[in-house]
C-alpha positions as CSV (number, residue, x, y, z in Angstrom):
1,M,27.9,-81.8,-114.3
2,I,31.0,-80.9,-112.3
3,Q,29.1,-78.0,-110.7
4,Q,26.3,-80.3,-109.8
5,E,28.6,-82.8,-108.2
6,S,30.4,-80.1,-106.2
7,K,27.3,-79.4,-104.0
8,A,28.6,-82.0,-101.6
9,G,31.3,-79.5,-100.6
10,I,34.3,-81.7,-101.6
11,Y,35.5,-79.0,-104.1
12,M,34.3,-75.7,-105.5
13,L,34.3,-75.0,-109.3
14,C,35.4,-71.4,-109.9
15,W,35.9,-69.4,-113.1
16,T,36.7,-65.9,-114.1
17,E,36.1,-63.7,-117.1
18,D,39.8,-64.2,-118.0
19,I,39.2,-68.0,-118.1
20,M,36.2,-67.5,-120.3
21,A,38.2,-65.2,-122.6
22,E,40.8,-67.9,-123.0
23,V,38.1,-70.4,-123.9
24,I,36.6,-68.1,-126.5
25,Y,40.0,-67.2,-127.9
26,N,40.8,-70.9,-128.4
27,L,37.4,-71.6,-129.8
28,R,37.8,-68.8,-132.4
29,R,41.3,-70.1,-133.3
30,D,40.2,-73.7,-133.6
31,R,36.8,-73.1,-135.2
32,P,37.1,-70.1,-137.6
33,D,34.0,-71.3,-139.3
34,L,31.8,-70.3,-136.4
35,D,30.3,-66.8,-136.7
36,G,30.4,-64.3,-133.9
37,G,26.7,-64.8,-133.0
38,K,27.2,-68.5,-132.5
39,I,30.2,-67.9,-130.3
40,T,28.4,-65.3,-128.3
41,R,25.4,-67.6,-127.7
42,L,27.8,-70.4,-126.7
43,R,29.6,-68.2,-124.3
44,D,26.4,-67.0,-122.7
45,R,25.2,-70.6,-122.3
46,I,28.4,-71.6,-120.7
47,A,28.3,-68.7,-118.3
48,E,24.6,-69.4,-117.5
49,S,25.3,-73.1,-116.8
50,L,28.3,-72.2,-114.6
51,K,27.0,-69.0,-113.0
52,L,27.2,-70.4,-109.5
53,G,31.0,-70.9,-110.0
54,S,31.7,-67.4,-111.1
55,I,34.3,-65.6,-109.0
56,R,31.7,-62.8,-108.7
57,T,29.2,-65.1,-107.0
58,A,29.6,-68.3,-105.1
59,C,33.4,-68.6,-105.1
60,R,33.8,-65.2,-103.6
61,R,31.3,-66.1,-100.9
62,G,32.9,-69.5,-100.4
63,A,36.3,-67.9,-99.8
64,Q,34.9,-65.7,-97.1
65,R,33.7,-68.6,-95.0
């Protein structure tokens, strides 16, 4: 939702693999009941839904403007 709202150019949502690693670390710590497959699928879904905000894509291009 944040990414959809940012299309107006007011702000740019950016994330890195380090940020994603921190999210996964905390998820594993807080939810030890989740198996690795579920965590991997969740990570992939998050990355896919926020792919335009990846430092490797839109954010890098936005910084070059």
